[in-house]
N, C-alpha and C positions, 0 to 999 in steps of 0.2 A: 503493499500499500504505500502511495506517495505521501510524504508528510506535508502538512499545509505550509504555505509560504509565508503566512503571517498568523499571529496569535495576539490575543487581547491580553496585555501584560501589566504588571505593576511589581514594585519593589516594596518589601514589607518586612515586618518583624512579626513572627507567629507568637501568639499568646496562648497560655493554657487556660482552659475554663477552671475557675474556682468554684467551690460549692455555692458561695454567696452570689457570684455572676450567674450561674445556672439558675438558681432560684429567682433572681431579679428578671431574667429573660422570660422565665415562665409566667411570672407575675404580669409582665408587660404582655405577653400572649393572651392573658385572661382579662386585660383591662378593657374598659368601654371605649376602646378605639380600634380601629383597623391598622394593626401594626405588623409589618413583616420584620419578624425577629431574626437576628443572625443565629445560625445553628452554632451550638457551642463548639464544635469541631472545626468551624470556619473562623474563629476569632482571630483577628490580626489587627495590626496598626499599619496603615499604608504609609510609606515614606514618600512614594512617588507613584503617581498612576501614569502609565506610559500610553495607554490606548492600544492601537494596532501597531504591532511591532513585527518587523521583517526577521524571519528565522536566521538571515545573514548576520544580523547584529548580536546573537547570543553570546560570542566570545568577547566582543568589545563591552557588552554589558556586564560580563563577569569581571572584566578589568575594573569597571567603575565600581563594582562591589568590593573587590579587593582593595582599591584605592580609598574608598570610603571608611573602611574599618582599620586601616594600617596601624594607627596607634591608639585604638579604642579598646581597652580591656573590658571583660564582661562587666555589666553593672546591674544593680537592683532597681526595680521600679516599684512603685505602690499604685495600685488602682484605687482611685479615691474620688468620690463625688460623682453627681449625675448632672447632665444639662442637655440642652437641645441647640440645633442649629435650624434655621438662622436666629430665631428668637422665640420668646414664650408666647407671643400672639400668633405666630405662624411657625408651628413645629413641624419639621420635616424629618430631622435626624435626631435620635436620642442617643446620647454618648455617655461613657465613663471616662472621668479625668485620669490623666497619668502624670505622676511625679516621680522624681525630679525630671525636668524636660531637657536640660542642657545636652546631654549626650545624644538624645534623639533628634534634637535640633540641629547639632552638628552633622549627624549622619545624613539628615534629609538635605541640609544645604550642600554637602559634598556630592550627594547623589544628583541633586539638581545641576550642579555645576558640570558634573561628568556627563550627564545625559544631554545637556544642552549641546556639548560639543559634537554629540551624535545626531543632532538635529531635532531633539524633542523640545517642545514648548517648555519655557522656564515657569516655575510656580507663579501664580498671579496674586498670591496673597501670602501672608506671614504663616509659617508652618506652625501649626497648633496641635500638638500630640494629643490624640484622643482615641478611645476604642468605640467604634459605632456598635451598638447592641440592637437597634432596631430603626426601621424607616416608617414614618406615619403615613398611612395611606388616607385615612379619614378618621375624624373623631366624633364620637356620640355624646361623650360627657367630658368636656374640656376640664372642668373644675377638678374631677377626680384624678385625671392624668396629671395635671399641675400639682395637686397635692402629693402624689406619689413621687414626682420629681423633686419637690421642695423637702419632702421627708428624708430624702436620700441624697442631698446635695453635699453632705460632708461624710457620708457613709464610706467606710473602707471595704473593698471587695477582695483585698488579698495583695500579696507581694510576689514577685518573681524576678529570677535572674535572667537577663537577656545576653545570649551567647553568640548569636548569629543573625544575618539578614539573609533574605531570599528573593530571588527573581521568581515570580508566579505567573502562571497562566490561568486566565479566568475563562471558563466556559459557562455561558448562560443556558440553563436547561429549564424546562417547565417545573422541575422539582426545586429550583433554586440554583444559585451559582456553584459550580465545582472548581475548586482551586488545586492546581498541581505545581509542585516546586520543580523548576527547571534547573536552577542553579543555586547554591547556597555558599555563603562564605562565613566562616567562623572568626570571631574576633581573636586577635592574638592573645595568648595566655599571659597574664601578668606575673606568672610565677617562674618565668624563664625556661619552662619545659617545651 
């Protein structure tokens, strides 16, 4: 079978689902709104959405990953707080916050610079690390959804250590998106091994 010449791609950090995150996603799924929740096995933080990518760029994109992580040791993040994009009056995306953000912002900036040299569009807004957990399709009871978000705006959903970044392919299916890791680059170890 002939491989496809292009794929829909993005560069991301994979995140493990924590029990509190899974519970929150289930709660959103039962809220009085039509929300397309992210499946726990698909949780990730997008550092750069690429769109349609030529398979001929795979090796060059791998070099971008290598360059981005060159002096970044593994680091711990905390998943804390909930919010929405673009605002509480017009909710489209429900997210969980990520702290600290310095290492993630550095990675996103380096990836943006590296992919720009390959012809990809630069970011058009400041990078804001967040974990998308749901996309709002329609709201039947806005007040109760606002209450849920406000109740969890300082909730801690867990900590995890980030050790690598991935170039991923996204296939849209009727069952939802399917993500495949095409390339992965681990951070250099900070213990000299």
